[in-house]
N, CA, C and O atoms as a Tripos MOL2 file, in Angstrom:
@<TRIPOS>MOLECULE
protein
  308   307    77     0     0
PROTEIN
NO_CHARGES

@<TRIPOS>ATOM
      1 N          37.6210 -202.1120  185.1160 N.3       1 MET1
      2 CA         38.5560 -201.8740  184.2860 C.3       1 MET1
      3 C          39.5310 -200.8060  185.0660 C.2       1 MET1
      4 O          39.3200 -199.7860  185.7220 O.2       1 MET1
      5 N          40.5730 -201.4590  184.7190 N.am      2 SER2
      6 CA         41.9770 -200.1270  185.0170 C.3       2 SER2
      7 C          42.0620 -199.3720  183.4960 C.2       2 SER2
      8 O          41.4820 -199.6840  182.4560 O.2       2 SER2
      9 N          42.9580 -198.3180  183.7520 N.am      3 ILE3
     10 CA         42.9470 -197.0560  183.2880 C.3       3 ILE3
     11 C          44.1420 -196.3950  184.1350 C.2       3 ILE3
     12 O          44.2950 -196.0100  185.2950 O.2       3 ILE3
     13 N          45.3340 -196.4980  182.3200 N.am      4 GLY4
     14 CA         45.9360 -195.7360  182.9800 C.3       4 GLY4
     15 C          47.2840 -194.7740  181.6800 C.2       4 GLY4
     16 O          47.4130 -195.4420  180.6540 O.2       4 GLY4
     17 N          47.8560 -193.9030  181.6770 N.am      5 THR5
     18 CA         48.5350 -193.2050  180.9770 C.3       5 THR5
     19 C          49.8310 -193.7410  181.0910 C.2       5 THR5
     20 O          50.1810 -194.3260  182.1160 O.2       5 THR5
     21 N          50.8860 -193.5250  179.7110 N.am      6 SER6
     22 CA         51.9220 -193.5280  179.9670 C.3       6 SER6
     23 C          52.6850 -193.2840  178.7470 C.2       6 SER6
     24 O          52.3940 -193.8790  177.7090 O.2       6 SER6
     25 N          54.0380 -192.0990  178.8350 N.am      7 PRO7
     26 CA         54.4960 -191.8730  178.0540 C.3       7 PRO7
     27 C          55.4750 -192.8030  176.8050 C.2       7 PRO7
     28 O          55.7390 -193.9540  177.1550 O.2       7 PRO7
     29 N          55.9900 -192.3790  175.4510 N.am      8 LEU8
     30 CA         56.0970 -192.9570  174.7710 C.3       8 LEU8
     31 C          57.3770 -192.8280  174.6430 C.2       8 LEU8
     32 O          57.6550 -191.9050  173.8780 O.2       8 LEU8
     33 N          58.6380 -193.5860  175.2480 N.am      9 SER9
     34 CA         60.0420 -193.0310  174.8640 C.3       9 SER9
     35 C          60.1370 -192.7220  173.3380 C.2       9 SER9
     36 O          59.2770 -192.6470  172.4600 O.2       9 SER9
     37 N          61.8420 -192.5300  173.3380 N.am     10 GLU10
     38 CA         61.9710 -192.2600  172.1160 C.3      10 GLU10
     39 C          62.1010 -193.6360  171.2080 C.2      10 GLU10
     40 O          61.4900 -193.7800  170.1490 O.2      10 GLU10
     41 N          62.9420 -194.5760  171.7500 N.am     11 LYS11
     42 CA         62.8320 -196.1100  172.0570 C.3      11 LYS11
     43 C          61.7320 -196.9750  171.3740 C.2      11 LYS11
     44 O          61.9150 -197.9950  170.7080 O.2      11 LYS11
     45 N          60.2950 -196.2310  171.7360 N.am     12 GLY12
     46 CA         59.2360 -196.8170  171.7460 C.3      12 GLY12
     47 C          58.1690 -197.6930  172.8800 C.2      12 GLY12
     48 O          57.0520 -198.2070  172.9220 O.2      12 GLY12
     49 N          59.3540 -197.4540  173.7090 N.am     13 GLN13
     50 CA         58.7320 -198.1280  175.2580 C.3      13 GLN13
     51 C          58.0430 -197.4940  176.4100 C.2      13 GLN13
     52 O          58.2980 -196.4050  176.9240 O.2      13 GLN13
     53 N          57.0960 -198.3870  176.7420 N.am     14 VAL14
     54 CA         56.3460 -197.6050  177.8720 C.3      14 VAL14
     55 C          56.4100 -198.2240  178.5980 C.2      14 VAL14
     56 O          56.7440 -199.3620  178.2700 O.2      14 VAL14
     57 N          56.1280 -197.9410  180.2170 N.am     15 THR15
     58 CA         55.8390 -198.2130  181.3500 C.3      15 THR15
     59 C          54.7530 -198.4860  181.8800 C.2      15 THR15
     60 O          53.8100 -197.7730  182.2240 O.2      15 THR15
     61 N          54.9900 -199.9180  181.9470 N.am     16 ILE16
     62 CA         53.2820 -200.2320  182.3190 C.3      16 ILE16
     63 C          52.5440 -199.7130  183.8440 C.2      16 ILE16
     64 O          53.2830 -200.2230  184.6860 O.2      16 ILE16
     65 N          51.5960 -199.0520  184.4840 N.am     17 PRO17
     66 CA         51.3870 -198.2310  185.1940 C.3      17 PRO17
     67 C          51.5450 -199.5600  186.7880 C.2      17 PRO17
     68 O          51.2100 -200.7440  186.8170 O.2      17 PRO17
     69 N          51.8750 -199.1060  187.3660 N.am     18 LYS18
     70 CA         51.8980 -200.0120  188.7990 C.3      18 LYS18
     71 C          50.6880 -200.5380  189.4210 C.2      18 LYS18
     72 O          50.8220 -201.2340  190.4270 O.2      18 LYS18
     73 N          49.6160 -200.3180  188.9950 N.am     19 GLU19
     74 CA         48.3390 -200.8940  189.2680 C.3      19 GLU19
     75 C          47.7840 -201.7940  188.3300 C.2      19 GLU19
     76 O          46.8780 -202.5350  188.7100 O.2      19 GLU19
     77 N          48.3440 -201.8640  186.7130 N.am     20 ILE20
     78 CA         48.0020 -202.8060  186.1030 C.3      20 ILE20
     79 C          49.0790 -203.4170  186.2390 C.2      20 ILE20
     80 O          48.8790 -204.5740  185.8690 O.2      20 ILE20
     81 N          50.3020 -203.2590  186.6250 N.am     21 ARG21
     82 CA         50.9720 -204.2670  186.8830 C.3      21 ARG21
     83 C          50.5290 -205.3330  187.1210 C.2      21 ARG21
     84 O          50.3230 -206.2950  186.3800 O.2      21 ARG21
     85 N          50.3020 -205.1300  188.6120 N.am     22 GLU22
     86 CA         49.9560 -206.0760  189.8770 C.3      22 GLU22
     87 C          48.6940 -206.4720  189.7090 C.2      22 GLU22
     88 O          48.4710 -207.4250  190.4550 O.2      22 GLU22
     89 N          47.5150 -206.0930  188.8920 N.am     23 TYR23
     90 CA         46.3790 -206.6260  188.2370 C.3      23 TYR23
     91 C          46.7470 -207.7480  187.4360 C.2      23 TYR23
     92 O          46.2610 -208.8690  187.5820 O.2      23 TYR23
     93 N          47.7680 -207.3830  186.4330 N.am     24 LEU24
     94 CA         48.1440 -208.5610  185.7930 C.3      24 LEU24
     95 C          49.2890 -209.5660  186.5360 C.2      24 LEU24
     96 O          49.5120 -210.7180  186.1630 O.2      24 LEU24
     97 N          49.7220 -209.1330  187.2580 N.am     25 GLY25
     98 CA         50.4830 -210.2740  188.1400 C.3      25 GLY25
     99 C          52.0810 -210.1190  187.4950 C.2      25 GLY25
    100 O          52.9480 -210.9150  187.8590 O.2      25 GLY25
    101 N          52.3570 -209.1350  186.6070 N.am     26 VAL26
    102 CA         53.6250 -209.2790  186.4440 C.3      26 VAL26
    103 C          55.0380 -208.2830  186.7950 C.2      26 VAL26
    104 O          54.7500 -207.2050  187.3150 O.2      26 VAL26
    105 N          56.1980 -208.4860  186.6120 N.am     27 LYS27
    106 CA         57.2280 -208.3970  187.2800 C.3      27 LYS27
    107 C          58.3680 -208.2360  186.5790 C.2      27 LYS27
    108 O          58.4690 -208.9120  185.5550 O.2      27 LYS27
    109 N          59.2510 -207.5150  186.8680 N.am     28 PRO28
    110 CA         60.2140 -207.7640  185.8480 C.3      28 PRO28
    111 C          60.6490 -208.6940  185.1610 C.2      28 PRO28
    112 O          60.2260 -209.7710  185.5810 O.2      28 PRO28
    113 N          61.1930 -208.7690  184.4380 N.am     29 GLY29
    114 CA         62.1120 -210.1970  183.2820 C.3      29 GLY29
    115 C          60.4760 -210.8370  182.7720 C.2      29 GLY29
    116 O          60.5080 -211.8860  182.1300 O.2      29 GLY29
    117 N          59.5040 -210.3970  182.9730 N.am     30 ASP30
    118 CA         58.0490 -211.4510  182.6020 C.3      30 ASP30
    119 C          57.8210 -211.1610  181.7810 C.2      30 ASP30
    120 O          57.8680 -209.9510  181.5570 O.2      30 ASP30
    121 N          57.3920 -212.1240  180.7100 N.am     31 LYS31
    122 CA         56.9880 -211.6910  179.6400 C.3      31 LYS31
    123 C          55.4300 -211.1150  179.0610 C.2      31 LYS31
    124 O          54.6170 -211.4750  179.9130 O.2      31 LYS31
    125 N          55.0120 -210.6800  178.4140 N.am     32 VAL32
    126 CA         53.6600 -209.8190  177.8280 C.3      32 VAL32
    127 C          53.2930 -210.5940  177.0710 C.2      32 VAL32
    128 O          53.9650 -211.6160  176.9380 O.2      32 VAL32
    129 N          52.3410 -210.4500  176.4500 N.am     33 LEU33
    130 CA         51.7650 -210.7470  175.0010 C.3      33 LEU33
    131 C          51.1730 -209.5180  174.6800 C.2      33 LEU33
    132 O          50.4650 -208.9300  175.4980 O.2      33 LEU33
    133 N          51.4410 -209.0000  173.3550 N.am     34 PHE34
    134 CA         50.2950 -207.6560  172.7740 C.3      34 PHE34
    135 C          49.3870 -208.6400  172.0100 C.2      34 PHE34
    136 O          49.7940 -209.7090  171.5550 O.2      34 PHE34
    137 N          47.6620 -208.0230  171.8700 N.am     35 LEU35
    138 CA         47.1320 -208.9980  170.9950 C.3      35 LEU35
    139 C          46.3670 -207.2990  170.4590 C.2      35 LEU35
    140 O          45.9330 -206.5370  171.3230 O.2      35 LEU35
    141 N          46.3340 -207.0570  169.4600 N.am     36 VAL36
    142 CA         46.0060 -206.3700  168.5950 C.3      36 VAL36
    143 C          44.9710 -206.5210  167.7640 C.2      36 VAL36
    144 O          44.7240 -207.4910  167.0460 O.2      36 VAL36
    145 N          44.1790 -205.2010  167.9280 N.am     37 GLU37
    146 CA         42.8020 -205.1220  166.8240 C.3      37 GLU37
    147 C          41.4830 -204.2680  167.0190 C.2      37 GLU37
    148 O          40.9200 -204.0240  168.0860 O.2      37 GLU37
    149 N          41.1950 -203.9550  166.0180 N.am     38 GLU38
    150 CA         40.8570 -202.7840  165.7600 C.3      38 GLU38
    151 C          40.9540 -201.2700  166.3610 C.2      38 GLU38
    152 O          40.1160 -200.5170  166.8570 O.2      38 GLU38
    153 N          42.8480 -201.1230  166.0020 N.am     39 GLY39
    154 CA         42.9830 -199.7400  166.9340 C.3      39 GLY39
    155 C          43.2290 -200.0820  168.0480 C.2      39 GLY39
    156 O          43.9960 -199.2700  168.5640 O.2      39 GLY39
    157 N          42.9340 -200.9910  168.7860 N.am     40 LYS40
    158 CA         43.2580 -201.5570  170.2270 C.3      40 LYS40
    159 C          44.4200 -202.6490  170.5660 C.2      40 LYS40
    160 O          44.7810 -203.5940  169.8650 O.2      40 LYS40
    161 N          44.9250 -202.2240  171.9180 N.am     41 VAL41
    162 CA         46.0290 -203.3620  172.1110 C.3      41 VAL41
    163 C          45.4980 -204.0510  173.3380 C.2      41 VAL41
    164 O          45.1570 -203.4310  174.3450 O.2      41 VAL41
    165 N          45.4450 -205.2990  173.2210 N.am     42 ILE42
    166 CA         45.3150 -206.5040  174.6620 C.3      42 ILE42
    167 C          46.7630 -206.5260  175.5880 C.2      42 ILE42
    168 O          47.7700 -207.0000  175.0630 O.2      42 ILE42
    169 N          46.7990 -206.1840  176.4890 N.am     43 LEU43
    170 CA         47.5080 -207.1320  176.7270 C.3      43 LEU43
    171 C          47.5400 -208.3950  178.4380 C.2      43 LEU43
    172 O          46.7040 -208.5910  179.3200 O.2      43 LEU43
    173 N          48.5640 -208.8070  178.2510 N.am     44 VAL44
    174 CA         48.1770 -210.8600  178.9180 C.3      44 VAL44
    175 C          49.4430 -210.8370  179.8630 C.2      44 VAL44
    176 O          50.3040 -209.9570  179.8530 O.2      44 VAL44
    177 N          49.4240 -211.5800  180.4090 N.am     45 LYS45
    178 CA         50.7270 -212.4710  180.8210 C.3      45 LYS45
    179 C          50.8610 -213.3600  179.7110 C.2      45 LYS45
    180 O          49.8920 -213.8930  179.1710 O.2      45 LYS45
    181 N          52.1300 -213.5380  179.3410 N.am     46 ALA46
    182 CA         52.8390 -214.7180  178.4920 C.3      46 ALA46
    183 C          52.6800 -215.6760  179.9020 C.2      46 ALA46
    184 O          53.0740 -215.4340  181.0430 O.2      46 ALA46
    185 N          51.7900 -217.1120  179.2500 N.am     47 GLY47
    186 CA         52.1190 -218.2410  179.1070 C.3      47 GLY47
    187 C          51.1740 -217.9040  181.2280 C.2      47 GLY47
    188 O          51.5710 -218.1950  182.3570 O.2      47 GLY47
    189 N          50.4690 -217.5140  180.9360 N.am     48 SER48
    190 CA         48.8390 -217.6580  182.1020 C.3      48 SER48
    191 C          48.3060 -218.7440  181.3510 C.2      48 SER48
    192 O          48.4330 -219.1880  180.2090 O.2      48 SER48
    193 N          47.6370 -219.0320  182.4290 N.am     49 LYS49
    194 CA         46.7490 -220.7720  181.7880 C.3      49 LYS49
    195 C          45.2990 -220.1540  180.9880 C.2      49 LYS49
    196 O          44.6260 -220.8890  180.2660 O.2      49 LYS49
    197 N          45.0540 -219.1500  181.1620 N.am     50 LYS50
    198 CA         43.7850 -218.6340  180.0980 C.3      50 LYS50
    199 C          44.3810 -218.1870  178.6890 C.2      50 LYS50
    200 O          43.5430 -218.0340  177.8000 O.2      50 LYS50
    201 N          45.6530 -217.9670  178.3830 N.am     51 VAL51
    202 CA         46.3530 -217.8310  177.4630 C.3      51 VAL51
    203 C          46.9320 -219.2800  176.8460 C.2      51 VAL51
    204 O          46.9510 -219.6620  175.6760 O.2      51 VAL51
    205 N          47.2930 -219.7940  177.7950 N.am     52 SER52
    206 CA         47.4190 -221.3940  177.4260 C.3      52 SER52
    207 C          46.0630 -222.3840  176.8510 C.2      52 SER52
    208 O          46.0870 -223.4150  176.1780 O.2      52 SER52
    209 N          45.1340 -221.7620  177.3050 N.am     53 ASN53
    210 CA         44.0140 -222.8050  177.1280 C.3      53 ASN53
    211 C          43.8460 -222.2090  175.9060 C.2      53 ASN53
    212 O          43.9420 -222.9970  174.9660 O.2      53 ASN53
    213 N          43.6850 -221.3720  175.6970 N.am     54 VAL54
    214 CA         43.2290 -220.5480  174.4080 C.3      54 VAL54
    215 C          43.6150 -221.7770  172.9680 C.2      54 VAL54
    216 O          42.9550 -222.4190  172.1500 O.2      54 VAL54
    217 N          45.6140 -221.5090  173.4410 N.am     55 LEU55
    218 CA         46.6480 -221.8610  172.7690 C.3      55 LEU55
    219 C          46.3210 -223.3490  172.3700 C.2      55 LEU55
    220 O          46.0700 -223.6070  171.1920 O.2      55 LEU55
    221 N          46.3210 -224.0890  173.0960 N.am     56 ARG56
    222 CA         45.7910 -225.3740  173.0910 C.3      56 ARG56
    223 C          44.5600 -225.7670  172.2750 C.2      56 ARG56
    224 O          44.3870 -226.8870  171.7950 O.2      56 ARG56
    225 N          43.7410 -224.7540  172.1690 N.am     57 LYS57
    226 CA         42.3230 -225.3230  171.8620 C.3      57 LYS57
    227 C          42.0110 -224.3920  169.9600 C.2      57 LYS57
    228 O          41.1690 -224.1070  169.1090 O.2      57 LYS57
    229 N          43.2720 -224.3280  170.2910 N.am     58 GLN58
    230 CA         43.1450 -223.3790  168.3480 C.3      58 GLN58
    231 C          44.1560 -223.1390  167.9510 C.2      58 GLN58
    232 O          44.5180 -222.2380  168.7080 O.2      58 GLN58
    233 N          45.3140 -223.3810  166.9260 N.am     59 LYS59
    234 CA         46.7420 -223.1710  166.8300 C.3      59 LYS59
    235 C          46.1340 -221.8780  166.2200 C.2      59 LYS59
    236 O          45.0730 -221.8890  165.5950 O.2      59 LYS59
    237 N          47.0320 -220.5340  166.4880 N.am     60 PRO60
    238 CA         46.4070 -218.8580  166.2600 C.3      60 PRO60
    239 C          47.4740 -218.3950  164.3140 C.2      60 PRO60
    240 O          47.3570 -217.5060  163.4700 O.2      60 PRO60
    241 N          48.3110 -219.5330  164.4720 N.am     61 TRP61
    242 CA         48.5070 -219.2130  162.8130 C.3      61 TRP61
    243 C          48.1870 -219.7800  161.5430 C.2      61 TRP61
    244 O          48.4680 -219.7220  160.3450 O.2      61 TRP61
    245 N          47.2200 -220.5460  162.6610 N.am     62 LYS62
    246 CA         46.0410 -221.5040  161.0260 C.3      62 LYS62
    247 C          45.0070 -221.1600  161.1470 C.2      62 LYS62
    248 O          44.1470 -221.9920  160.8560 O.2      62 LYS62
    249 N          44.5290 -219.7660  161.6340 N.am     63 THR63
    250 CA         43.6070 -219.7160  161.8050 C.3      63 THR63
    251 C          43.5780 -217.4830  161.3970 C.2      63 THR63
    252 O          44.4860 -216.6520  161.4140 O.2      63 THR63
    253 N          42.2600 -217.3790  161.1370 N.am     64 ASN64
    254 CA         41.8220 -215.8660  161.1480 C.3      64 ASN64
    255 C          42.1560 -214.9480  162.9460 C.2      64 ASN64
    256 O          41.5920 -215.2950  163.9840 O.2      64 ASN64
    257 N          43.2080 -213.7620  162.8360 N.am     65 HIS65
    258 CA         43.7790 -213.0000  163.9180 C.3      65 HIS65
    259 C          42.4290 -212.6200  164.5260 C.2      65 HIS65
    260 O          42.2370 -212.6120  165.7420 O.2      65 HIS65
    261 N          41.5460 -212.3190  163.6560 N.am     66 LEU66
    262 CA         40.4430 -211.7430  164.6770 C.3      66 LEU66
    263 C          40.0120 -212.9960  165.3370 C.2      66 LEU66
    264 O          39.9080 -212.8700  166.5570 O.2      66 LEU66
    265 N          39.7650 -214.0390  164.9230 N.am     67 GLU67
    266 CA         38.4460 -214.9210  165.4150 C.3      67 GLU67
    267 C          39.9310 -215.4600  166.3360 C.2      67 GLU67
    268 O          39.8800 -216.6720  166.1260 O.2      67 GLU67
    269 N          40.9440 -215.2720  167.0450 N.am     68 PHE68
    270 CA         41.9660 -215.9540  167.9500 C.3      68 PHE68
    271 C          42.0800 -215.1190  168.6750 C.2      68 PHE68
    272 O          42.6640 -215.2220  169.7540 O.2      68 PHE68
    273 N          41.4320 -213.8920  168.1470 N.am     69 GLN69
    274 CA         41.7560 -212.7810  169.6340 C.3      69 GLN69
    275 C          40.2400 -213.1430  170.5280 C.2      69 GLN69
    276 O          40.3000 -213.6120  171.6650 O.2      69 GLN69
    277 N          38.7510 -212.8210  169.7590 N.am     70 MET70
    278 CA         38.2050 -213.1470  170.2340 C.3      70 MET70
    279 C          37.3770 -214.5760  170.9500 C.2      70 MET70
    280 O          36.3500 -214.5470  171.6280 O.2      70 MET70
    281 N          38.0530 -215.5870  170.6180 N.am     71 ARG71
    282 CA         38.6490 -216.6250  171.4920 C.3      71 ARG71
    283 C          39.0850 -216.2550  173.2660 C.2      71 ARG71
    284 O          38.5580 -216.3010  174.3770 O.2      71 ARG71
    285 N          40.0530 -215.9780  172.7920 N.am     72 LEU72
    286 CA         41.1490 -215.5160  173.9580 C.3      72 LEU72
    287 C          40.1170 -214.2200  174.5460 C.2      72 LEU72
    288 O          40.4730 -214.0110  175.7060 O.2      72 LEU72
    289 N          39.1970 -213.4630  174.2430 N.am     73 ARG73
    290 CA         39.0860 -212.9060  174.6620 C.3      73 ARG73
    291 C          38.1590 -213.1740  175.9240 C.2      73 ARG73
    292 O          38.1610 -212.7400  177.0760 O.2      73 ARG73
    293 N          37.2480 -214.2060  175.1180 N.am     74 GLU74
    294 CA         35.8850 -214.6600  175.3170 C.3      74 GLU74
    295 C          36.0350 -215.6660  176.6420 C.2      74 GLU74
    296 O          35.1000 -215.9420  177.3930 O.2      74 GLU74
    297 N          38.0780 -216.3970  176.8420 N.am     75 GLU75
    298 CA         38.2940 -216.9880  178.0370 C.3      75 GLU75
    299 C          38.4860 -216.5460  178.9340 C.2      75 GLU75
    300 O          38.4400 -217.0510  180.0560 O.2      75 GLU75
    301 N          38.8190 -215.1990  178.5370 N.am     76 TRP76
    302 CA         39.1880 -213.7190  179.9870 C.3      76 TRP76
    303 C          37.7510 -213.2410  180.6460 C.2      76 TRP76
    304 O          37.7520 -212.5490  181.6640 O.2      76 TRP76
    305 N          36.3810 -213.7030  179.9280 N.am     77 LEU77
    306 CA         35.5660 -213.2720  180.1320 C.3      77 LEU77
    307 C          34.7750 -214.1050  181.5840 C.2      77 LEU77
    308 O          33.6970 -213.6980  182.0170 O.2      77 LEU77
@<TRIPOS>BOND
     1     1     2 1
     2     2     3 1
     3     3     4 2
     4     3     5 am
     5     5     6 1
     6     6     7 1
     7     7     8 2
     8     7     9 am
     9     9    10 1
    10    10    11 1
    11    11    12 2
    12    11    13 am
    13    13    14 1
    14    14    15 1
    15    15    16 2
    16    15    17 am
    17    17    18 1
    18    18    19 1
    19    19    20 2
    20    19    21 am
    21    21    22 1
    22    22    23 1
    23    23    24 2
    24    23    25 am
    25    25    26 1
    26    26    27 1
    27    27    28 2
    28    27    29 am
    29    29    30 1
    30    30    31 1
    31    31    32 2
    32    31    33 am
    33    33    34 1
    34    34    35 1
    35    35    36 2
    36    35    37 am
    37    37    38 1
    38    38    39 1
    39    39    40 2
    40    39    41 am
    41    41    42 1
    42    42    43 1
    43    43    44 2
    44    43    45 am
    45    45    46 1
    46    46    47 1
    47    47    48 2
    48    47    49 am
    49    49    50 1
    50    50    51 1
    51    51    52 2
    52    51    53 am
    53    53    54 1
    54    54    55 1
    55    55    56 2
    56    55    57 am
    57    57    58 1
    58    58    59 1
    59    59    60 2
    60    59    61 am
    61    61    62 1
    62    62    63 1
    63    63    64 2
    64    63    65 am
    65    65    66 1
    66    66    67 1
    67    67    68 2
    68    67    69 am
    69    69    70 1
    70    70    71 1
    71    71    72 2
    72    71    73 am
    73    73    74 1
    74    74    75 1
    75    75    76 2
    76    75    77 am
    77    77    78 1
    78    78    79 1
    79    79    80 2
    80    79    81 am
    81    81    82 1
    82    82    83 1
    83    83    84 2
    84    83    85 am
    85    85    86 1
    86    86    87 1
    87    87    88 2
    88    87    89 am
    89    89    90 1
    90    90    91 1
    91    91    92 2
    92    91    93 am
    93    93    94 1
    94    94    95 1
    95    95    96 2
    96    95    97 am
    97    97    98 1
    98    98    99 1
    99    99   100 2
   100    99   101 am
   101   101   102 1
   102   102   103 1
   103   103   104 2
   104   103   105 am
   105   105   106 1
   106   106   107 1
   107   107   108 2
   108   107   109 am
   109   109   110 1
   110   110   111 1
   111   111   112 2
   112   111   113 am
   113   113   114 1
   114   114   115 1
   115   115   116 2
   116   115   117 am
   117   117   118 1
   118   118   119 1
   119   119   120 2
   120   119   121 am
   121   121   122 1
   122   122   123 1
   123   123   124 2
   124   123   125 am
   125   125   126 1
   126   126   127 1
   127   127   128 2
   128   127   129 am
   129   129   130 1
   130   130   131 1
   131   131   132 2
   132   131   133 am
   133   133   134 1
   134   134   135 1
   135   135   136 2
   136   135   137 am
   137   137   138 1
   138   138   139 1
   139   139   140 2
   140   139   141 am
   141   141   142 1
   142   142   143 1
   143   143   144 2
   144   143   145 am
   145   145   146 1
   146   146   147 1
   147   147   148 2
   148   147   149 am
   149   149   150 1
   150   150   151 1
   151   151   152 2
   152   151   153 am
   153   153   154 1
   154   154   155 1
   155   155   156 2
   156   155   157 am
   157   157   158 1
   158   158   159 1
   159   159   160 2
   160   159   161 am
   161   161   162 1
   162   162   163 1
   163   163   164 2
   164   163   165 am
   165   165   166 1
   166   166   167 1
   167   167   168 2
   168   167   169 am
   169   169   170 1
   170   170   171 1
   171   171   172 2
   172   171   173 am
   173   173   174 1
   174   174   175 1
   175   175   176 2
   176   175   177 am
   177   177   178 1
   178   178   179 1
   179   179   180 2
   180   179   181 am
   181   181   182 1
   182   182   183 1
   183   183   184 2
   184   183   185 am
   185   185   186 1
   186   186   187 1
   187   187   188 2
   188   187   189 am
   189   189   190 1
   190   190   191 1
   191   191   192 2
   192   191   193 am
   193   193   194 1
   194   194   195 1
   195   195   196 2
   196   195   197 am
   197   197   198 1
   198   198   199 1
   199   199   200 2
   200   199   201 am
   201   201   202 1
   202   202   203 1
   203   203   204 2
   204   203   205 am
   205   205   206 1
   206   206   207 1
   207   207   208 2
   208   207   209 am
   209   209   210 1
   210   210   211 1
   211   211   212 2
   212   211   213 am
   213   213   214 1
   214   214   215 1
   215   215   216 2
   216   215   217 am
   217   217   218 1
   218   218   219 1
   219   219   220 2
   220   219   221 am
   221   221   222 1
   222   222   223 1
   223   223   224 2
   224   223   225 am
   225   225   226 1
   226   226   227 1
   227   227   228 2
   228   227   229 am
   229   229   230 1
   230   230   231 1
   231   231   232 2
   232   231   233 am
   233   233   234 1
   234   234   235 1
   235   235   236 2
   236   235   237 am
   237   237   238 1
   238   238   239 1
   239   239   240 2
   240   239   241 am
   241   241   242 1
   242   242   243 1
   243   243   244 2
   244   243   245 am
   245   245   246 1
   246   246   247 1
   247   247   248 2
   248   247   249 am
   249   249   250 1
   250   250   251 1
   251   251   252 2
   252   251   253 am
   253   253   254 1
   254   254   255 1
   255   255   256 2
   256   255   257 am
   257   257   258 1
   258   258   259 1
   259   259   260 2
   260   259   261 am
   261   261   262 1
   262   262   263 1
   263   263   264 2
   264   263   265 am
   265   265   266 1
   266   266   267 1
   267   267   268 2
   268   267   269 am
   269   269   270 1
   270   270   271 1
   271   271   272 2
   272   271   273 am
   273   273   274 1
   274   274   275 1
   275   275   276 2
   276   275   277 am
   277   277   278 1
   278   278   279 1
   279   279   280 2
   280   279   281 am
   281   281   282 1
   282   282   283 1
   283   283   284 2
   284   283   285 am
   285   285   286 1
   286   286   287 1
   287   287   288 2
   288   287   289 am
   289   289   290 1
   290   290   291 1
   291   291   292 2
   292   291   293 am
   293   293   294 1
   294   294   295 1
   295   295   296 2
   296   295   297 am
   297   297   298 1
   298   298   299 1
   299   299   300 2
   300   299   301 am
   301   301   302 1
   302   302   303 1
   303   303   304 2
   304   303   305 am
   305   305   306 1
   306   306   307 1
   307   307   308 2
@<TRIPOS>SUBSTRUCTURE
     1 MET1         2 RESIDUE 1 A MET
     2 SER2         6 RESIDUE 1 A SER
     3 ILE3        10 RESIDUE 1 A ILE
     4 GLY4        14 RESIDUE 1 A GLY
     5 THR5        18 RESIDUE 1 A THR
     6 SER6        22 RESIDUE 1 A SER
     7 PRO7        26 RESIDUE 1 A PRO
     8 LEU8        30 RESIDUE 1 A LEU
     9 SER9        34 RESIDUE 1 A SER
    10 GLU10       38 RESIDUE 1 A GLU
    11 LYS11       42 RESIDUE 1 A LYS
    12 GLY12       46 RESIDUE 1 A GLY
    13 GLN13       50 RESIDUE 1 A GLN
    14 VAL14       54 RESIDUE 1 A VAL
    15 THR15       58 RESIDUE 1 A THR
    16 ILE16       62 RESIDUE 1 A ILE
    17 PRO17       66 RESIDUE 1 A PRO
    18 LYS18       70 RESIDUE 1 A LYS
    19 GLU19       74 RESIDUE 1 A GLU
    20 ILE20       78 RESIDUE 1 A ILE
    21 ARG21       82 RESIDUE 1 A ARG
    22 GLU22       86 RESIDUE 1 A GLU
    23 TYR23       90 RESIDUE 1 A TYR
    24 LEU24       94 RESIDUE 1 A LEU
    25 GLY25       98 RESIDUE 1 A GLY
    26 VAL26      102 RESIDUE 1 A VAL
    27 LYS27      106 RESIDUE 1 A LYS
    28 PRO28      110 RESIDUE 1 A PRO
    29 GLY29      114 RESIDUE 1 A GLY
    30 ASP30      118 RESIDUE 1 A ASP
    31 LYS31      122 RESIDUE 1 A LYS
    32 VAL32      126 RESIDUE 1 A VAL
    33 LEU33      130 RESIDUE 1 A LEU
    34 PHE34      134 RESIDUE 1 A PHE
    35 LEU35      138 RESIDUE 1 A LEU
    36 VAL36      142 RESIDUE 1 A VAL
    37 GLU37      146 RESIDUE 1 A GLU
    38 GLU38      150 RESIDUE 1 A GLU
    39 GLY39      154 RESIDUE 1 A GLY
    40 LYS40      158 RESIDUE 1 A LYS
    41 VAL41      162 RESIDUE 1 A VAL
    42 ILE42      166 RESIDUE 1 A ILE
    43 LEU43      170 RESIDUE 1 A LEU
    44 VAL44      174 RESIDUE 1 A VAL
    45 LYS45      178 RESIDUE 1 A LYS
    46 ALA46      182 RESIDUE 1 A ALA
    47 GLY47      186 RESIDUE 1 A GLY
    48 SER48      190 RESIDUE 1 A SER
    49 LYS49      194 RESIDUE 1 A LYS
    50 LYS50      198 RESIDUE 1 A LYS
    51 VAL51      202 RESIDUE 1 A VAL
    52 SER52      206 RESIDUE 1 A SER
    53 ASN53      210 RESIDUE 1 A ASN
    54 VAL54      214 RESIDUE 1 A VAL
    55 LEU55      218 RESIDUE 1 A LEU
    56 ARG56      222 RESIDUE 1 A ARG
    57 LYS57      226 RESIDUE 1 A LYS
    58 GLN58      230 RESIDUE 1 A GLN
    59 LYS59      234 RESIDUE 1 A LYS
    60 PRO60      238 RESIDUE 1 A PRO
    61 TRP61      242 RESIDUE 1 A TRP
    62 LYS62      246 RESIDUE 1 A LYS
    63 THR63      250 RESIDUE 1 A THR
    64 ASN64      254 RESIDUE 1 A ASN
    65 HIS65      258 RESIDUE 1 A HIS
    66 LEU66      262 RESIDUE 1 A LEU
    67 GLU67      266 RESIDUE 1 A GLU
    68 PHE68      270 RESIDUE 1 A PHE
    69 GLN69      274 RESIDUE 1 A GLN
    70 MET70      278 RESIDUE 1 A MET
    71 ARG71      282 RESIDUE 1 A ARG
    72 LEU72      286 RESIDUE 1 A LEU
    73 ARG73      290 RESIDUE 1 A ARG
    74 GLU74      294 RESIDUE 1 A GLU
    75 GLU75      298 RESIDUE 1 A GLU
    76 TRP76      302 RESIDUE 1 A TRP
    77 LEU77      306 RESIDUE 1 A LEU
């Protein structure tokens, strides 16, 4: 597990620490997906195969958000 901190700017922006960017394989211009659950935010590289697999199996807009997030998390384990 990686842990990093970053200050929140006046515009609500944060910088993703280098170690986490490298782990996710994201670079400037890439899109990321934010999943929010019980006071936690999960950051995932948008368009990754794992996210795509979950989206193919289930349409998130037709299901409970927590159920969708649990399925996405299971894909990552």
